[in-house]
Each structure stands twice: as structure tokens, then as C-alpha cells.
TISE-817558 format. One line per field, with one value per residue (C-alpha): residue number from 1; x, y, z. Coordinates in nm, 3 decimals. Example, Ala and Ser with C-alpha at 12.3 -4.5 7.8 and 13.67 -1.06 7.14 Angstrom:
<kelums>
i c(1_2) $
x c(1.230_1.367) $
y c(-0.450_-0.106) $
z c(0.780_0.714) $
</kelums>
This chain:
<kelums>
i c(1_2_3_4_5_6_7_8_9_10_11_12_13_14_15_16_17_18_19_20_21_22_23_24_25_26_27_28_29_30_31_32_33_34_35_36_37_38_39_40_41_42_43_44_45_46_47_48_49_50_51_52_53_54_55_56_57_58_59_60_61_62_63_64_65_66_67_68_69_70_71_72_73_74_75_76_77_78_79_80_81_82_83_84_85_86_87_88_89_90_91_92_93_94_95_96_97_98_99_100_101_102_103_104_105_106_107_108_109_110_111_112_113_114_115_116_117_118_119_120_121_122_123_124_125_126_127_128_129_130_131_132_133_134_135_136_137_138_139_140_141_142_143_144_145_146_147_148_149_150_151_152_153_154_155_156_157_158_159_160_161_162_163_164_165_166_167_168_169_170_171_172_173_174_175_176_177_178_179_180_181_182_183_184_185_186_187_188_189_190_191_192_193_194_195_196_197_198_199_200_201_202_203_204_205_206_207_208_209_210_211_212_213_214_215_216_217_218_219_220_221_222_223_224_225_226_227_228_229_230_231_232_233_234_235_236_237_238_239_240_241_242_243_244_245_246_247_248_249_250_251_252_253_254_255_256_257_258_259_260_261_262_263_264_265_266_267_268_269_270_271_272_273_274_275_276_277_278_279_280_281_282_283_284_285_286_287_288_289_290_291_292_293_294_295_296_297_298) $
x c(0.017_0.129_0.214_0.048_0.113_0.110_-0.227_-0.383_-0.245_-0.393_-0.707_-1.063_-0.886_-1.028_-0.764_-0.442_-0.175_0.145_0.444_0.813_1.180_1.495_1.812_2.088_2.410_2.776_2.910_2.791_2.737_2.472_2.352_2.269_2.153_1.846_1.840_1.715_1.521_1.293_1.072_1.039_0.917_0.690_0.535_0.349_0.225_0.316_0.056_0.425_0.763_1.080_1.451_1.656_1.921_2.224_2.309_2.509_2.510_2.661_2.563_2.350_2.393_2.196_1.942_1.686_1.847_1.703_1.350_1.320_1.383_1.086_0.894_0.875_0.985_0.752_0.504_0.450_0.425_0.830_0.955_1.357_1.446_1.596_1.829_1.984_2.313_2.590_2.393_2.402_1.999_2.169_2.291_1.924_1.767_1.955_1.843_1.502_1.495_1.647_1.300_1.116_1.254_1.223_0.883_0.942_0.613_0.687_0.995_1.079_1.198_1.488_1.765_1.963_2.161_2.544_2.811_3.064_3.384_3.106_2.960_2.643_2.445_2.666_2.419_2.590_2.684_2.385_2.184_1.975_1.960_1.624_1.353_1.091_1.349_1.313_1.031_0.932_1.163_1.046_0.706_0.756_0.946_0.676_0.470_0.733_0.675_0.933_0.876_0.520_0.368_0.532_0.404_0.613_0.607_0.852_0.962_0.773_0.971_0.703_1.001_1.135_1.458_1.750_1.907_1.546_1.495_1.184_0.874_0.718_0.941_0.962_0.618_0.632_0.946_0.711_0.417_0.648_0.715_0.409_0.274_0.603_0.398_0.425_0.135_0.160_0.431_0.607_0.714_1.059_1.072_0.915_0.896_0.561_0.262_0.146_0.432_0.292_-0.078_0.005_0.218_-0.005_-0.263_-0.043_0.050_-0.349_-0.401_-0.133_-0.348_-0.158_-0.409_-0.234_-0.206_0.067_0.209_0.382_0.736_0.788_1.170_1.133_1.396_1.564_1.879_2.012_2.348_2.067_1.911_2.184_2.276_1.976_1.827_2.181_2.185_1.747_1.719_1.410_1.400_1.199_0.900_1.098_0.844_0.948_1.356_1.303_1.224_1.528_1.777_1.656_1.732_2.036_2.283_1.981_1.962_1.678_1.516_1.591_1.365_1.075_1.041_1.128_0.866_0.596_0.601_0.610_0.271_0.096_0.229_0.088_-0.228_-0.280_-0.242_-0.379_-0.680_-0.691_-0.744_-0.382_-0.320_-0.060_0.281_0.595_0.778_1.217_1.244_1.656_1.684_1.565_1.241_1.195_1.107_0.824_0.698_0.606_0.486_0.217_0.133_0.069_-0.136_-0.366_-0.162_0.041) $
y c(0.018_0.373_0.544_0.902_1.230_1.505_1.558_1.242_1.246_1.544_1.578_1.440_1.424_1.358_1.456_1.537_1.406_1.317_1.345_1.235_1.398_1.154_1.230_1.027_0.926_1.031_0.655_0.297_0.301_0.592_0.413_0.115_0.314_0.442_0.120_-0.006_0.234_0.325_-0.009_0.203_0.475_0.335_0.171_0.492_0.519_0.809_0.940_1.002_0.992_1.230_1.213_1.508_1.580_1.650_1.942_2.202_2.036_1.708_1.293_1.326_0.950_0.763_1.027_0.771_0.428_0.550_0.672_0.357_0.186_0.331_0.307_-0.085_-0.204_-0.072_0.095_0.426_0.719_0.900_1.177_1.320_1.628_1.762_2.087_2.316_2.312_2.211_2.026_2.176_2.104_1.737_1.637_1.682_1.582_1.253_1.279_1.298_1.010_0.811_0.925_0.875_0.507_0.406_0.479_0.749_1.038_1.283_1.486_1.809_2.112_2.384_2.605_2.424_2.573_2.707_2.466_2.446_2.657_2.921_3.198_3.232_2.988_3.089_2.816_2.591_2.660_2.575_2.513_2.726_2.976_2.992_2.695_2.829_2.731_2.436_2.382_2.522_2.276_1.971_2.070_2.142_1.793_1.671_1.861_1.783_1.379_1.355_1.176_1.172_1.372_1.427_1.597_1.869_2.036_2.345_2.509_2.787_3.112_3.195_3.326_3.466_3.263_3.444_3.598_3.747_4.133_4.122_3.895_4.018_3.992_3.562_3.592_3.720_3.481_3.151_3.268_3.284_2.934_2.796_2.970_2.774_2.453_2.394_2.181_2.240_2.365_2.288_2.528_2.554_2.477_2.701_2.697_3.013_2.868_3.290_3.287_3.040_3.181_3.480_3.344_3.130_3.456_3.665_3.401_3.395_3.776_3.704_3.493_3.166_2.875_2.586_2.364_2.467_2.237_2.287_2.215_2.111_2.019_1.822_2.024_1.704_1.845_2.231_2.216_2.087_2.361_2.651_2.481_2.491_2.734_2.956_2.794_2.869_3.190_3.101_3.182_3.042_3.195_3.357_3.137_2.812_2.972_3.070_2.670_2.527_2.798_2.651_2.259_2.322_2.071_1.850_1.647_1.411_1.772_1.850_1.609_1.571_1.945_1.944_1.614_1.796_2.172_2.022_1.750_2.134_2.284_2.011_2.002_2.382_2.298_2.050_2.213_2.494_2.318_2.248_1.992_1.847_1.823_1.695_1.632_1.628_1.314_1.354_0.992_0.877_0.649_0.711_1.028_1.025_0.699_0.955_1.244_1.032_0.886_1.216_1.325_0.970_0.854_0.574) $
z c(-0.024_-0.030_0.220_0.287_0.217_0.507_0.315_0.345_0.729_0.824_0.663_0.879_1.168_1.492_1.656_1.629_1.462_1.684_1.473_1.574_1.426_1.418_1.318_1.153_1.413_1.329_1.448_1.405_1.794_1.825_1.488_1.689_1.897_1.730_1.579_1.952_1.994_1.718_1.791_2.161_1.896_1.658_1.986_2.118_1.792_1.546_1.304_1.110_1.165_0.996_0.960_0.910_0.628_0.898_1.083_0.912_0.624_0.760_0.764_0.505_0.385_0.609_0.599_0.320_0.457_0.865_0.629_0.430_0.738_0.945_0.670_0.523_0.901_1.050_0.800_0.986_0.755_0.701_0.577_0.425_0.532_0.180_0.234_-0.010_0.134_-0.083_-0.295_-0.742_-0.877_-1.039_-0.724_-0.570_-0.859_-0.756_-0.455_-0.515_-0.783_-0.440_-0.239_-0.512_-0.604_-0.202_-0.188_0.071_-0.013_0.211_0.243_0.452_0.231_0.409_0.307_0.572_0.804_0.658_0.661_0.980_0.986_0.729_0.869_0.653_0.403_0.090_-0.180_-0.437_-0.751_-0.992_-0.636_-0.452_-0.193_-0.027_0.060_-0.162_-0.489_-0.365_-0.317_-0.647_-0.818_-0.648_-0.803_-1.136_-1.167_-1.074_-1.339_-1.533_-1.453_-1.355_-0.977_-0.815_-0.675_-0.293_0.036_0.129_0.491_0.531_0.790_1.048_1.275_1.557_1.719_1.367_1.269_1.324_1.012_0.986_1.034_1.151_1.219_1.028_0.698_0.812_0.782_0.381_0.345_0.472_0.251_-0.039_0.055_0.092_-0.254_-0.412_-0.324_0.003_0.243_0.556_0.820_1.083_1.352_1.486_1.882_2.128_2.492_2.525_2.332_2.321_2.128_1.833_1.877_1.757_1.504_1.368_1.356_1.166_0.924_0.868_0.799_0.513_0.360_0.408_0.496_0.507_0.845_1.068_1.288_1.653_1.684_2.059_2.198_2.515_2.809_2.914_3.047_3.097_2.896_2.625_2.621_2.620_2.367_2.133_2.227_2.104_1.758_1.750_1.917_2.091_2.484_2.771_2.953_3.299_3.536_3.294_3.363_3.691_3.784_3.608_3.784_4.056_4.077_3.862_3.733_3.970_3.614_3.683_3.856_3.504_3.308_3.521_3.494_3.090_3.062_3.297_3.097_2.750_2.878_2.981_2.617_2.434_2.652_2.534_2.180_2.099_2.416_2.028_1.815_1.669_1.390_1.524_1.722_1.591_1.901_1.820_1.994_2.036_1.924_2.288_2.364_2.705_2.764_2.476_2.662_2.943_2.767_2.580_2.848_2.986_2.672_2.740_2.385_2.536) $
</kelums>
């Protein structure tokens, strides 16, 4: 049976679609660990999973391998992330052919981060500078009959992309991606739901009508969250920050706070009618078991 696309997954649902994101490990040991926990993640019954393309343009090779394994072994709709980093149009065409041949029917289309060592993103020779160009290229290939139609998700930034001069400017760029053919938007992580709801209101006012799916990253360690917030520009609500500061380096208490916060945040989003929630699971399963139980979904 052909895998469902994003639009098919999100259509006519009675409850929010919950999804997990994993990343391709850098080492064989980490890869073996991911293979061991995948059955545990799948047992939590996400509606689909996505596999990232490797941070800063690195370690892209295993993305398709992992996605294909999830879809074929566990019969779960899966998406490959695809970025503009380091790849020419011809190279992207080759990757798209491989994804199509593997039976994957969903892509998360991104510009991607600048490769490590580069201060700013520089488009590759005969490549793309922005995600809307990648989306348009994929849709043009479909129109020409070179591949079946993919479900396409793009990224949104409730607190704006770090490189954007303003949220309003960033939203205009988001509309470019949707107008180019995106089916849905998955957001960057955030911890204040008010930021997400304001973002959605502004997107709708611009005429963006596709589903907007909030992305949540459970807090598992103080060091982890400090590093990630620095990379993406997201912020912590003052109350949550004070709660984390109060427990210091007590890893167990930080994780307890993070799981509780994630459940409460997700509950409010679901109660307010979001079409789905995308969890950045960090290739771990124990905390997601607790979170899914907290949401009554495990």
C-alpha cells in the first residue's frame, strides 16, 4: 500500500496528528542505538516520523536509509528532510530520484544551515539560495512527470528565523514557500504557546491557509537547552527559566520539569485545536513514553 502524504495524514482527523523527528547518527554505535529504540518510538503510535538531513550540511547519507527502514519495517508514513546545502540542482535531482524510488512520499524542504566553518549560508554552484526555490523545483519536476507528487512541509519560526530582520519579513518568506507549493508548515521549537498562536494569527492574516504544526522539544538537560536556544534564537518563559535555574545541575529534576512542561504545553495546543504536534525526540524514547502517556496517547 502506498504511504500517505502529509495532506492525507492531516485530512479529516478527529484528533491531532502526533509525529516524531529523529536524526541520522554520526557514529556506528549511535546508529545501533537508534535502531534499538525505533521499535520503542513506533510502539507509541506516532502518525508519522521524519528524519533530518544532518546538522550544518553534514552526515546526510543515512537519512534515506533510516526513513526507508521506518516505513518498510514499521509501515509508518515517513518524511526525509532535504536541504539546499552543498547540493547542485543535478545532485538534488539525484536525491529526489532516490527518495521516490524508495517509496518515501513526504519531504521536509529546507534551506538548511550554513556548513560548519561558514558564517553565512552560501548557495552551492547551480544550487538554491532559499527553501521556496527548492519547493518550486520539486513541484516543477512533478508537473513534468519526473516523479510522483510528494507531500511537502516547510519550516516556520514563531519567534522568527535568526537571520530575519523582523517577524513580519520572515512571514513574507514563509508565504513564498507556501505559494511555491508547500502542503503544511512545521515550526521551530518554542516554549511559550502565546508566541505560536500570535504567529498563526499573523500567518492567516497574510493568506497562509495550510496547516501549521507546532514543533516541541522536550527539555532533558540544562546544557542541552542552553546550546539549542543559542542556535535557534528561541526563548524560555521567565517562570520556566526560574524553575530550571532553581534545580541547577540536578539532571533528574531538570528532566522532570521538562517532561511536565512539554505535556502541559502540548495539552494546551491540542485543546486549542492544532492539527498536530511534531516532537523533536533527540533519538531517545523514555521521555517520549512519559509524554505520550501524559497526553493519553500511550
